[in-house]
DOVEX-615485 format. One record per residue (C-alpha): y, z, x; residue number from 1. Coordinates in Angstrom, 3 decimals, decimal comma, always signed. Layout:
BEGIN
         py         pz         px   pos
          Y          Z          X   NUM
...
//
This chain:
BEGIN
         py         pz         px   pos
     +0,000     +0,000     +0,000     1
     +3,519     -0,745     +1,280     2
     +7,006     -1,800     +0,244     3
     +8,555     -0,653     -2,999     4
     +5,438     -1,361     -5,181     5
     +1,833     -0,195     -4,983     6
     -0,935     -2,772     -4,916     7
     -2,891     -3,078     -8,169     8
     -6,283     -1,562     -7,323     9
     -9,456     -2,512     -9,233    10
     -9,309     +0,890    -10,887    11
     -5,763     +0,257    -12,147    12
     -6,730     -3,287    -13,378    13
     -9,641     -1,802    -15,313    14
     -7,189     +0,596    -17,015    15
     -4,859     -2,319    -17,887    16
     -7,728     -4,326    -19,413    17
     -8,952     -1,329    -21,402    18
     -5,611     -0,645    -22,997    19
     -5,009     -4,344    -23,592    20
     -8,197     -4,410    -25,677    21
     -7,022     -1,201    -27,343    22
     -3,832     -2,920    -28,448    23
     -5,696     -6,002    -29,730    24
     -8,140     -3,909    -31,731    25
     -5,255     -2,092    -33,396    26
     -3,584     -5,300    -34,440    27
     -0,656     -5,235    -31,997    28
     +0,627     -8,499    -30,580    29
     +0,799     -7,429    -26,932    30
     +0,835     -9,874    -24,067    31
     -0,978     -9,065    -20,793    32
     +2,210     -9,379    -18,664    33
     +3,850     -6,671    -20,735    34
     +1,016     -4,216    -20,014    35
     +1,106     -5,135    -16,331    36
     +4,820     -4,425    -16,344    37
     +4,173     -1,025    -17,923    38
     +1,440     -0,323    -15,365    39
     +3,663     -1,356    -12,450    40
     +6,412     +0,956    -13,796    41
     +3,985     +3,881    -13,885    42
     +2,840     +3,190    -10,322    43
     +6,451     +3,018     -9,145    44
     +7,124     +6,419    -10,718    45
     +4,099     +7,809     -8,852    46
     +5,605     +6,585     -5,570    47
     +8,829     +8,412     -6,413    48
     +6,936    +11,681     -7,025    49
     +7,463    +11,910    -10,830    50
     +5,182    +13,878    -13,154    51
     +2,938    +11,281    -14,832    52
     +2,805    +13,273    -18,090    53
     +6,541    +13,126    -18,821    54
     +7,519     +9,557    -17,859    55
    +10,296     +7,859    -19,885    56
     +9,529     +4,679    -21,869    57
    +10,641     +1,312    -20,511    58
    +10,720     -0,292    -23,964    59
    +11,289     +1,046    -27,452    60
     +9,394     -1,779    -29,199    61
     +6,153     -1,127    -27,274    62
     +5,991     +2,619    -27,386    63
     +2,489     +4,013    -27,771    64
     +0,432     +1,414    -25,869    65
     +2,953     +0,993    -23,072    66
     +3,313     +4,763    -22,711    67
     -0,466     +5,232    -22,356    68
     -0,629     +2,339    -19,869    69
     +2,205     +3,575    -17,642    70
     +0,895     +7,150    -17,722    71
     -2,656     +6,156    -16,770    72
     -1,503     +3,694    -14,081    73
     +0,760     +6,425    -12,689    74
     -2,195     +8,836    -12,616    75
     -4,383     +6,155    -10,985    76
     -1,712     +5,512     -8,335    77
     -1,458     +9,251     -7,628    78
     -5,257     +9,373     -7,400    79
     -5,236     +6,437     -4,947    80
     -2,635     +8,241     -2,810    81
     -4,667    +11,455     -2,773    82
     -7,876     +9,527     -2,032    83
     -6,195     +7,631     +0,832    84
     -5,073    +10,989     +2,209    85
     -8,683    +12,231     +2,204    86
     -9,964     +9,037     +3,857    87
     -7,341     +9,373     +6,625    88
     -8,411    +12,990     +7,161    89
    -12,074    +11,922     +7,485    90
    -11,270     +9,124     +9,976    91
     -8,804    +11,062    +12,133    92
    -10,004    +14,694    +11,927    93
    -13,710    +14,222    +11,221    94
    -13,654    +17,337     +9,013    95
    -13,044    +17,911     +5,296    96
    -12,573    +21,667     +5,047    97
    -10,668    +22,981     +2,024    98
     -7,797    +24,701     +3,952    99
     -6,898    +21,375     +5,650   100
     -5,440    +20,010     +2,375   101
     -2,134    +20,917     +0,763   102
     -1,032    +20,686     -2,871   103
     -2,454    +21,904     -6,160   104
     -6,099    +22,459     -7,050   105
     -6,454    +19,054     -8,715   106
     -4,779    +17,219     -5,804   107
     -6,902    +19,005     -3,200   108
    -10,087    +18,357     -5,184   109
     -9,516    +14,555     -5,215   110
     -8,527    +14,418     -1,518   111
    -11,545    +16,490     -0,473   112
    -13,925    +14,362     -2,586   113
    -12,668    +11,142     -0,959   114
    -12,804    +12,761     +2,489   115
    -16,431    +13,853     +1,973   116
    -17,432    +10,441     +0,587   117
    -15,695     +8,664     +3,492   118
    -17,490    +10,956     +5,963   119
    -20,764     +9,937     +4,270   120
    -19,892     +6,264     +4,681   121
    -18,893     +6,739     +8,339   122
    -22,139     +8,600     +9,056   123
    -24,245     +5,912     +7,386   124
    -22,420     +3,285     +9,449   125
    -23,099     +5,247    +12,651   126
    -26,828     +5,241    +11,810   127
    -26,721     +1,470    +11,371   128
    -27,958     +1,923     +7,784   129
    -27,120     -0,264     +4,802   130
    -23,687     +0,273     +3,238   131
    -25,130     -0,452     -0,226   132
    -26,051     +3,246     -0,520   133
    -29,379     +2,467     -2,145   134
    -31,070     +5,449     -3,727   135
    -27,867     +7,562     -3,876   136
    -26,553     +8,418     -7,346   137
    -22,870     +9,002     -6,574   138
    -19,761     +8,992     -8,717   139
    -18,106     +5,571     -9,075   140
    -15,010     +6,462     -7,025   141
    -17,121     +8,226     -4,359   142
    -19,392     +5,151     -4,094   143
    -16,363     +2,872     -3,660   144
    -14,840     +5,177     -0,999   145
    -18,123     +5,533     +0,953   146
    -18,698     +1,758     +0,978   147
    -15,090     +1,188     +2,146   148
    -15,438     +3,594     +5,085   149
    -18,938     +2,329     +5,911   150
    -17,732     -1,280     +5,981   151
    -14,840     -0,439     +8,318   152
    -17,062     +1,162    +10,997   153
    -20,004     -1,253    +10,775   154
    -19,870     -4,839    +12,015   155
    -23,149     -5,626    +10,252   156
    -25,247     -3,804     +7,708   157
    -28,741     -2,999     +9,012   158
    -31,630     -3,247     +6,587   159
    -32,725     +0,366     +6,974   160
    -31,956     +2,649     +3,976   161
    -31,046     +6,262     +4,652   162
    -32,147     +8,898     +2,142   163
    -31,742    +11,934     +4,370   164
    -29,071    +14,578     +3,967   165
    -25,688    +12,895     +4,594   166
    -24,508    +15,532     +7,029   167
    -27,024    +14,993     +9,806   168
    -25,858    +16,114    +13,233   169
    -26,736    +13,022    +15,286   170
    -25,019     +9,798    +16,277   171
    -27,806     +7,215    +16,896   172
    -31,065     +6,258    +15,249   173
    -33,861     +4,445    +17,144   174
    -34,618     +0,887    +16,029   175
    -37,171     +0,427    +13,311   176
    -40,665     +0,151    +14,708   177
    -39,964     +2,339    +17,767   178
    -43,240     +3,727    +19,128   179
    -41,519     +6,995    +20,241   180
    -40,682     +8,230    +16,752   181
    -43,487     +6,482    +14,797   182
    -46,046     +9,063    +15,777   183
    -43,665    +12,075    +16,160   184
    -44,113    +15,220    +14,066   185
    -40,421    +16,208    +14,014   186
    -39,638    +18,399    +11,017   187
    -36,307    +16,634    +10,345   188
    -35,007    +13,941    +12,714   189
    -36,318    +11,885    +15,679   190
    -33,678    +10,432    +18,008   191
    -35,977     +8,286    +20,177   192
    -38,732     +8,711    +22,753   193
    -40,231    +11,407    +20,568   194
    -37,169    +13,700    +20,889   195
    -36,562    +15,758    +17,772   196
    -33,169    +16,799    +16,354   197
    -31,946    +18,834    +13,391   198
    -29,449    +18,252    +10,647   199
    -26,140    +20,151    +10,628   200
    -26,753    +23,709     +9,491   201
    -30,092    +23,910    +11,291   202
    -31,122    +24,666    +14,868   203
    -34,156    +23,436    +16,851   204
    -36,803    +26,023    +17,697   205
    -38,398    +26,565    +21,104   206
    -41,365    +24,333    +20,098   207
    -38,934    +21,362    +20,066   208
    -40,193    +20,265    +16,638   209
    -39,315    +22,845    +13,965   210
    -35,822    +23,380    +12,521   211
    -34,654    +26,655    +10,984   212
    -31,510    +27,443     +9,024   213
    -28,465    +28,515    +11,099   214
    -26,572    +31,429     +9,535   215
    -22,969    +30,280     +9,942   216
    -21,691    +33,558     +8,422   217
    -23,252    +35,609    +11,239   218
    -22,317    +33,195    +14,042   219
    -18,726    +32,918    +12,708   220
    -18,996    +29,113    +12,471   221
    -17,624    +29,017     +8,909   222
    -14,087    +28,144     +7,786   223
    -13,641    +30,653     +4,970   224
    -10,019    +31,742     +4,711   225
     -8,495    +35,099     +3,839   226
     -9,466    +36,187     +0,319   227
    -12,922    +34,508     +0,544   228
    -16,333    +35,835     +1,593   229
    -18,878    +33,709     +3,465   230
    -22,325    +33,314     +1,792   231
    -25,075    +31,582     +3,798   232
    -27,128    +28,832     +2,103   233
    -30,039    +26,706     +3,278   234
    -28,599    +24,353     +5,870   235
    -25,002    +25,261     +5,075   236
    -22,754    +27,982     +3,626   237
    -20,222    +28,441     +0,870   238
    -16,995    +30,409     +0,551   239
    -16,637    +32,542     -2,555   240
    -13,471    +34,195     -3,860   241
    -13,277    +37,943     -3,405   242
    -11,099    +38,468     -6,497   243
    -11,870    +37,502    -10,076   244
    -10,230    +34,572    -11,835   245
     -8,634    +36,627    -14,607   246
     -8,777    +36,438    -18,391   247
     -9,427    +32,970    -19,798   248
    -10,965    +31,574    -16,580   249
    -14,448    +31,513    -15,020   250
    -15,656    +31,025    -11,441   251
    -18,014    +28,054    -10,996   252
    -20,221    +26,792     -8,173   253
    -17,361    +24,815     -6,592   254
    -15,644    +28,204     -5,977   255
    -12,768    +27,239     -8,275   256
    -11,491    +29,011    -11,347   257
    -11,912    +26,811    -14,445   258
    -10,327    +27,304    -17,829   259
    -12,635    +28,559    -20,607   260
    -12,352    +26,385    -23,728   261
    -12,480    +29,121    -26,363   262
    -12,122    +26,510    -29,129   263
    -15,233    +24,600    -28,010   264
    -17,260    +27,770    -27,438   265
    -16,181    +29,291    -30,755   266
    -14,951    +32,503    -29,063   267
    -11,484    +32,287    -30,663   268
    -10,256    +34,426    -33,544   269
     -8,385    +31,793    -35,562   270
     -8,772    +32,201    -39,339   271
    -10,175    +29,573    -41,723   272
     -6,670    +28,304    -42,535   273
     -5,842    +27,690    -38,872   274
     -6,864    +25,124    -36,257   275
     -7,734    +26,293    -32,721   276
     -5,916    +24,508    -29,856   277
     -7,097    +25,315    -26,325   278
     -4,485    +26,101    -23,613   279
     -4,739    +26,974    -19,914   280
     -6,272    +30,461    -19,781   281
     -5,958    +31,016    -23,551   282
     -5,726    +29,284    -26,947   283
     -3,335    +28,896    -29,895   284
     -3,897    +28,986    -33,664   285
     -1,931    +26,477    -35,798   286
     -1,871    +26,394    -39,634   287
     -3,704    +23,524    -41,335   288
     -1,118    +23,028    -44,132   289
     +2,203    +21,297    -43,343   290
     +5,661    +22,118    -44,694   291
     +7,905    +19,761    -46,725   292
    +10,860    +17,957    -45,175   293
    +13,664    +20,330    -44,322   294
    +11,340    +23,178    -43,378   295
     +9,466    +24,173    -40,209   296
     +6,258    +26,176    -39,946   297
     +6,136    +29,360    -37,810   298
     +3,159    +30,823    -35,935   299
     +1,729    +32,584    -38,998   300
     +2,007    +29,536    -41,271   301
     +5,215    +30,385    -43,138   302
     +7,659    +27,583    -43,986   303
    +11,196    +28,407    -42,877   304
    +14,396    +26,437    -43,375   305
    +15,094    +23,835    -40,657   306
    +18,751    +23,900    -39,542   307
    +19,584    +20,218    -39,182   308
    +23,155    +21,005    -38,099   309
    +21,850    +22,741    -34,970   310
    +18,781    +20,595    -34,271   311
    +20,561    +17,220    -34,449   312
    +23,576    +16,225    -32,380   313
    +25,540    +14,391    -35,096   314
    +23,861    +14,510    -38,507   315
    +27,181    +13,722    -40,257   316
    +29,657    +10,861    -39,906   317
    +32,701    +11,170    -37,630   318
    +35,403    +13,241    -39,301   319
    +32,861    +15,302    -41,235   320
    +31,508    +18,813    -40,735   321
    +27,789    +19,645    -41,163   322
    +26,933    +22,578    -43,472   323
    +23,280    +23,710    -43,523   324
    +21,622    +24,412    -46,887   325
    +18,156    +25,590    -47,934   326
    +15,809    +22,692    -47,041   327
    +18,678    +20,279    -46,368   328
    +22,337    +20,027    -45,341   329
    +25,699    +18,695    -46,596   330
    +28,601    +16,917    -44,891   331
    +32,217    +17,925    -45,677   332
    +35,208    +15,828    -44,675   333
    +37,480    +17,580    -42,175   334
    +41,066    +18,537    -43,054   335
    +43,997    +17,273    -40,966   336
    +44,454    +19,825    -38,154   337
    +47,974    +20,756    -37,127   338
    +48,752    +22,083    -33,678   339
    +50,470    +25,365    -32,908   340
    +54,081    +25,270    -34,072   341
    +53,321    +22,800    -36,910   342
    +52,026    +23,096    -40,473   343
    +50,907    +20,648    -43,206   344
    +53,423    +19,478    -45,716   345
    +52,746    +20,125    -49,390   346
    +50,850    +16,908    -50,022   347
    +48,706    +17,540    -46,962   348
    +49,302    +14,137    -45,391   349
    +51,152    +15,070    -42,210   350
    +52,333    +17,962    -40,038   351
    +55,913    +19,114    -39,553   352
    +57,618    +21,596    -37,168   353
    +57,750    +25,298    -38,033   354
    +61,114    +27,067    -37,524   355
    +59,798    +30,302    -36,020   356
    +63,329    +31,769    -35,766   357
    +63,596    +31,827    -39,611   358
    +60,047    +32,730    -40,548   359
    +60,022    +36,008    -38,608   360
    +61,750    +38,244    -36,119   361
    +59,844    +36,690    -33,217   362
    +62,403    +37,598    -30,496   363
    +63,313    +41,091    -31,721   364
    +66,754    +42,199    -30,512   365
    +67,095    +39,065    -28,370   366
    +68,452    +35,658    -29,420   367
    +66,134    +32,915    -30,778   368
    +66,357    +29,096    -30,306   369
    +64,001    +26,837    -32,310   370
    +62,412    +23,888    -30,493   371
    +60,120    +21,077    -31,661   372
    +56,692    +22,636    -32,041   373
    +57,798    +25,892    -30,422   374
    +60,761    +28,223    -29,812   375
    +62,497    +30,082    -26,988   376
    +64,135    +33,516    -26,813   377
    +67,544    +34,039    -25,222   378
    +66,955    +37,381    -23,430   379
    +69,534    +40,075    -22,702   380
    +70,372    +41,276    -19,186   381
    +67,418    +42,994    -17,551   382
    +64,872    +40,814    -19,383   383
    +63,261    +37,437    -18,701   384
    +61,561    +35,009    -21,136   385
    +57,763    +34,503    -20,719   386
    +56,962    +30,941    -21,801   387
    +53,292    +31,799    -22,309   388
    +53,566    +34,945    -24,430   389
    +56,882    +33,761    -25,988   390
    +58,369    +37,226    -25,468   391
    +61,271    +38,744    -23,538   392
    +59,761    +40,896    -20,813   393
    +61,496    +43,598    -18,829   394
    +62,507    +42,674    -15,250   395
    +61,210    +45,237    -12,782   396
    +64,257    +45,460    -10,500   397
    +62,499    +48,033     -8,310   398
    +59,758    +45,549     -7,476   399
    +61,997    +42,594     -6,710   400
    +64,678    +44,550     -4,773   401
    +62,792    +47,598     -3,409   402
    +65,151    +48,604     -0,567   403
    +68,476    +47,336     -1,926   404
    +69,054    +49,358     -5,073   405
    +68,196    +52,992     -4,216   406
    +68,259    +55,023     -1,007   407
    +65,032    +56,899     -1,791   408
    +63,166    +56,196     -5,043   409
    +63,661    +53,517     -7,690   410
    +62,301    +53,968    -11,231   411
    +62,215    +51,003    -13,579   412
    +63,491    +51,472    -17,140   413
    +63,623    +49,214    -20,204   414
    +66,132    +46,527    -19,228   415
    +67,463    +48,474    -16,241   416
    +66,516    +51,030    -13,529   417
    +67,530    +54,444    -12,197   418
    +67,520    +56,071     -8,722   419
    +66,111    +59,433     -7,735   420
    +65,785    +61,408     -4,509   421
    +62,904    +62,976     -2,641   422
    +62,394    +66,739     -2,697   423
    +65,074    +68,448     -0,632   424
    +67,742    +65,903     -1,506   425
    +70,093    +65,315     -4,444   426
    +71,750    +62,217     -5,867   427
    +75,450    +61,804     -5,124   428
    +77,925    +60,435     -7,737   429
    +77,409    +56,769     -6,713   430
    +73,959    +56,989     -8,339   431
    +72,216    +55,422     -5,348   432
    +72,629    +57,582     -2,211   433
    +71,021    +61,005     -1,503   434
    +72,249    +64,027     +0,471   435
    +70,460    +67,084     +1,845   436
    +70,209    +70,221     -0,308   437
    +70,804    +73,599     +1,417   438
    +67,930    +75,519     -0,126   439
    +68,817    +78,725     +1,800   440
    +71,805    +79,238     -0,527   441
    +69,319    +80,132     -3,278   442
    +67,620    +82,758     -1,003   443
    +64,114    +81,346     -1,372   444
    +62,715    +83,394     +1,560   445
    +61,830    +87,078     +1,485   446
    +63,548    +87,765     +4,865   447
    +65,148    +84,970     +6,916   448
    +65,827    +81,299     +6,008   449
    +66,806    +78,273     +8,129   450
    +67,911    +75,043     +6,461   451
    +66,466    +71,786     +7,870   452
    +67,083    +68,178     +6,849   453
    +65,378    +67,629     +3,518   454
    +63,769    +71,050     +3,448   455
    +64,033    +74,636     +4,749   456
    +62,009    +77,006     +6,925   457
    +61,323    +80,710     +6,305   458
    +60,736    +83,116     +9,186   459
    +60,176    +86,847     +9,510   460
    +61,499    +89,743    +11,529   461
    +59,541    +91,447    +14,297   462
    +56,443    +93,201    +12,984   463
    +56,008    +90,723    +10,114   464
    +54,377    +87,322     +9,761   465
    +54,843    +84,453     +7,309   466
    +52,310    +84,261     +4,476   467
    +49,735    +81,496     +4,717   468
    +49,667    +81,225     +0,908   469
    +53,238    +80,261     +0,017   470
    +54,992    +80,100     +3,401   471
    +57,852    +82,148     +1,921   472
    +56,845    +85,814     +1,748   473
    +56,701    +87,974     +4,905   474
    +53,649    +90,145     +5,350   475
    +53,373    +93,212     +7,577   476
    +51,409    +92,676    +10,807   477
    +48,733    +95,326    +11,239   478
    +49,018    +95,724    +15,013   479
    +46,156    +98,169    +14,982   480
    +43,809    +95,521    +13,470   481
    +44,659    +92,810    +16,000   482
    +42,046    +91,938    +18,627   483
    +44,132    +93,873    +21,147   484
    +44,715    +96,736    +18,705   485
    +42,204    +98,944    +20,489   486
    +44,379    +98,912    +23,616   487
    +47,743    +99,439    +21,927   488
    +47,228   +103,216    +21,719   489
    +45,130   +105,274    +24,094   490
    +43,688   +107,371    +21,255   491
    +44,533   +106,423    +17,677   492
    +46,743   +103,669    +16,193   493
    +48,395   +104,028    +12,764   494
    +50,034   +101,023    +11,122   495
    +53,520   +101,247     +9,580   496
    +55,612    +98,600     +7,749   497
    +56,836    +96,251    +10,446   498
    +55,575    +98,513    +13,255   499
    +52,936   +101,095    +14,286   500
    +52,707   +104,538    +15,936   501
    +50,169   +106,276    +18,171   502
    +48,680   +109,775    +17,857   503
    +46,676   +112,007    +20,210   504
    +43,868   +114,540    +19,672   505
    +45,173   +117,734    +18,033   506
    +44,448   +119,916    +21,137   507
    +44,518   +119,356    +24,846   508
    +46,785   +116,261    +24,849   509
    +50,387   +115,291    +24,311   510
    +51,973   +111,884    +23,640   511
    +53,694   +110,313    +26,634   512
    +57,269   +109,007    +26,616   513
    +56,056   +105,405    +26,072   514
    +54,715   +106,453    +22,659   515
    +51,285   +105,016    +23,338   516
    +49,546   +106,997    +26,092   517
    +47,984   +110,450    +25,611   518
    +48,493   +112,801    +28,601   519
    +46,276   +115,762    +29,335   520
    +47,889   +119,230    +29,060   521
    +47,218   +121,315    +32,180   522
    +46,546   +124,687    +30,605   523
    +45,974   +126,281    +34,011   524
    +49,401   +125,359    +35,421   525
    +51,267   +126,130    +32,208   526
    +49,561   +129,529    +31,908   527
    +48,277   +129,007    +28,375   528
    +44,622   +129,537    +29,355   529
    +42,520   +132,618    +28,511   530
    +40,755   +133,160    +31,858   531
    +40,397   +136,708    +33,248   532
    +41,713   +137,881    +36,593   533
    +38,282   +137,514    +38,212   534
    +37,866   +133,945    +36,936   535
    +39,432   +130,765    +38,170   536
    +41,063   +128,416    +35,651   537
    +39,916   +124,769    +36,093   538
    +41,757   +122,113    +34,123   539
    +39,636   +119,379    +32,545   540
    +40,453   +116,389    +30,296   541
    +41,611   +117,841    +26,989   542
    +40,938   +121,481    +27,898   543
    +40,070   +123,980    +30,675   544
    +37,166   +125,984    +32,051   545
    +37,112   +129,576    +33,364   546
    +34,892   +129,497    +36,458   547
    +33,422   +132,276    +38,600   548
    +31,312   +131,498    +41,684   549
    +29,661   +134,287    +43,806   550
    +28,109   +133,724    +47,237   551
    +24,373   +134,476    +47,617   552
    +22,952   +137,119    +49,972   553
    +23,578   +136,596    +53,686   554
    +26,624   +134,376    +52,863   555
    +30,279   +135,272    +52,774   556
    +33,115   +133,530    +50,905   557
    +35,592   +131,615    +52,970   558
    +39,255   +131,391    +52,147   559
    +39,723   +129,461    +48,814   560
    +41,127   +126,015    +49,208   561
    +40,586   +125,936    +52,936   562
    +40,781   +122,531    +54,532   563
    +43,435   +121,368    +52,060   564
    +40,893   +120,100    +49,527   565
    +42,036   +121,058    +46,029   566
    +38,635   +120,232    +44,532   567
    +36,934   +123,004    +46,494   568
    +36,642   +126,157    +44,446   569
    +34,387   +128,372    +46,585   570
    +32,882   +127,822    +50,021   571
    +30,151   +130,246    +51,189   572
    +29,423   +130,463    +54,951   573
    +26,163   +131,816    +56,371   574
    +26,548   +135,354    +57,709   575
    +23,269   +136,888    +59,000   576
    +22,666   +140,293    +60,624   577
    +22,120   +139,757    +64,350   578
    +18,580   +141,121    +64,146   579
    +17,626   +139,255    +60,924   580
    +15,442   +136,522    +62,391   581
    +14,350   +135,043    +59,036   582
    +17,975   +134,593    +58,027   583
    +18,964   +133,050    +61,306   584
    +16,199   +130,448    +61,307   585
    +17,055   +129,096    +57,798   586
    +18,763   +125,672    +58,124   587
    +21,380   +126,159    +55,368   588
    +24,765   +126,999    +56,957   589
    +27,226   +126,480    +54,053   590
    +27,108   +126,378    +50,245   591
    +30,117   +124,781    +48,596   592
    +30,952   +124,920    +44,874   593
    +33,337   +122,205    +43,671   594
    +34,439   +121,123    +40,179   595
    +35,182   +117,665    +38,825   596
    +36,615   +116,473    +35,477   597
    +35,571   +112,961    +34,362   598
    +36,242   +110,847    +31,219   599
    +33,578   +109,005    +29,244   600
    +33,673   +105,596    +30,853   601
    +34,330   +103,151    +27,985   602
    +33,313    +99,949    +29,759   603
    +30,563   +100,982    +32,139   604
    +29,463    +97,833    +34,017   605
    +28,918    +99,111    +37,580   606
    +28,431   +102,444    +39,422   607
    +31,511   +104,712    +39,561   608
    +32,285   +106,632    +42,802   609
    +33,137   +110,250    +41,858   610
    +32,858   +112,458    +45,033   611
    +33,262   +111,703    +48,772   612
    +31,418   +114,107    +51,164   613
    +33,107   +113,955    +54,598   614
    +31,551   +115,028    +57,903   615
    +32,831   +115,368    +61,458   616
    +29,797   +113,555    +62,819   617
    +30,432   +110,264    +64,538   618
    +28,480   +107,241    +63,308   619
    +26,777   +106,423    +66,626   620
    +23,017   +106,401    +66,061   621
    +22,389   +104,236    +69,141   622
    +23,376   +107,075    +71,550   623
    +20,281   +109,080    +72,598   624
    +20,418   +112,660    +71,322   625
    +23,301   +111,925    +68,896   626
    +23,481   +113,800    +65,607   627
    +22,825   +111,889    +62,347   628
    +23,406   +112,965    +58,741   629
    +21,201   +112,239    +55,722   630
    +22,252   +112,915    +52,118   631
    +19,851   +113,901    +49,340   632
    +20,366   +114,843    +45,674   633
    +18,174   +117,851    +45,058   634
    +19,179   +118,475    +41,443   635
    +20,953   +116,546    +38,693   636
    +20,414   +115,572    +35,023   637
    +17,081   +114,387    +33,644   638
    +18,218   +110,776    +33,306   639
    +18,935   +110,354    +37,027   640
    +22,472   +109,320    +36,226   641
    +23,729   +109,932    +39,801   642
    +22,882   +108,857    +43,358   643
    +24,380   +109,300    +46,828   644
    +25,106   +106,619    +49,442   645
    +25,595   +107,059    +53,197   646
    +28,622   +105,185    +54,551   647
    +30,968   +105,039    +57,563   648
    +34,686   +105,734    +57,293   649
    +36,969   +105,581    +60,356   650
    +33,920   +105,969    +62,597   651
    +32,674   +109,056    +60,791   652
    +29,669   +109,500    +58,502   653
    +30,482   +110,197    +54,844   654
    +28,430   +110,485    +51,663   655
    +29,534   +108,960    +48,361   656
    +28,205   +110,442    +45,138   657
    +28,149   +107,809    +42,355   658
    +27,579   +107,812    +38,608   659
    +25,107   +104,972    +38,069   660
    +24,451   +105,343    +34,328   661
    +26,814   +105,781    +31,349   662
    +27,096   +109,346    +30,031   663
    +28,614   +110,099    +26,635   664
    +30,680   +113,328    +26,590   665
    +31,323   +116,035    +26,108   666
    +28,788   +117,263    +28,701   667
    +28,736   +119,823    +31,545   668
    +26,446   +118,858    +34,448   669
    +25,567   +120,343    +37,855   670
    +24,711   +118,140    +40,852   671
    +23,264   +119,701    +44,011   672
    +23,566   +117,544    +47,154   673
    +21,985   +118,420    +50,533   674
    +23,684   +117,229    +53,772   675
    +20,929   +117,268    +56,468   676
    +22,073   +117,095    +60,097   677
    +19,340   +115,509    +62,227   678
    +19,182   +115,814    +65,972   679
    +16,210   +114,679    +68,036   680
    +14,392   +113,978    +64,760   681
    +14,688   +117,592    +63,624   682
    +16,991   +119,134    +61,025   683
    +19,431   +121,168    +63,088   684
    +21,188   +122,560    +59,997   685
    +21,930   +121,775    +56,326   686
    +24,997   +122,108    +54,122   687
    +24,662   +122,368    +50,337   688
    +27,346   +120,992    +48,001   689
    +27,101   +122,024    +44,317   690
    +29,249   +119,778    +42,107   691
    +30,146   +121,021    +38,606   692
    +30,951   +117,921    +36,521   693
    +32,786   +118,251    +33,196   694
    +32,700   +114,958    +31,196   695
    +35,222   +114,576    +28,372   696
    +34,331   +112,849    +25,072   697
    +37,328   +110,530    +25,451   698
    +37,843   +107,611    +27,787   699
    +41,282   +108,688    +29,069   700
//
């Protein structure tokens, strides 16, 4: 096939002849060229890809016969195209598997049939067999296709007739009368010299004679696509759908879903007054009785009125209007239509202009001018005429002249406008400009006010802060509640309006001149203590202690305050009888009582040095025979809150007693420290220092 027209195949000519006879038998005077013309038209439509079932007629006079002819020739041409596609696939690809074809189920079925039949013809030609296909009962189109392909690949037709399976897997056949295959016992095929071969789908056994079925499903030599399952058959396989076909369809041996004809099987539910009409996947029931003209039958057999005015494009003559009636319709002549601004005169023969300015107050308070077929309003100042709505509309001066009319804000009004000012400004007599308003003249603030351009600012006196709520009122600042309030007063802070004041404990302290610090009252120096004559008054933080220290046996008290150290209360020096050997050999030479007043350390982060124990021993341990001093705490509290460190100060050995743990007062503690003097690895003598520590409950 080529050019603009398809060639007329024998199949198409047979269709033409059949329908020509059909026309003759029905008494129609139809000439053969007319049917050929109809057939050629149908084939041309097939080339253009049209649907053969909905082709337009080429002639009104020959309607039924020509329509059948063009439709069947179109279908034949489409079938020839699909068959040619299958033959090309067989010649070029050598395979006719279902996934190789595109299109619908019907198209693929025709192409695959022609491909298989062409493969049969090519195989017969390769075996040098006769192309007459003797002994094979094939479909007419398949026979024609096989003979066409066999004739193309065979220069001459051998006399041998092949009746074996048309899918044999060999390419040559020995000449007739060959001695090698005449006496062979091959189970299927002999390819010469007694060599056996098997058809496709079989495999030769080790004996070289027998053929057994090859399971293509297990060897993965099938071509089943996704959604299909491979099922092995004798000498071949088939692909079966995994999913069902659905209601109204059934799966057949060709693995396709076919429509179930419920009407033919009698499985429909149409009543006795209905006729069953099969459809794809279902069926329809149509009533047997017909309705009269002007009515249409619905699905349940009822006759309903047919609206001719809607169904037909122009059921009435020009100038008439269709009016549907029960079972029919009527036509009513149209009246003369007048456009807007016109109306019919009394006799109804023509239209004349309407004077809208007289018939109604169309322009309101504005002037009115009548025009032919319309009117126009003469608008007052501040308005403009809208030719579409025919009304006088207000001119928005603020929109057209936004920065020329008012200094701040412009507000449109009916036929005019007015100016206004932003907050903090007022309009001056010219009605356009704005000036600042001094808000402080109205005393808006609770304390102090400062006018600014367009607004004002309130501020407060010392000790007050501006409210976060209204920004006007002044609120008292609670200095005692500020993050630094704990350090404003040494003891207790009391808030007052706009200020604060500090207080001290009721006894033992007095407020300093700065009004914040609490100073300890020295009861001992002021003589307000209650100590007896035999007791010593020792001032501590927030109070005093009456102390009395007596020296133990074999010790005598040295002068109080000797050495210029005010912390020393009593120093006892060893004083033995010359003949008291046990007293003389004891290493303790001095016992010193000292007192110390300490606060409760508020932020205790590191050890605090509280007492320094000085010696007159030089720090020179490298000199042979030199004296060394070791310090040791022999008694303290149960929490081991103190330790002693050995240090050097100006070349001399000293001991530093430290508080290493926080202690919450009030508490009275006693620390006993031994100062051991070592010479030649022996303790030459020892001095005892007893420290009386009085810890206050306060941090100052």
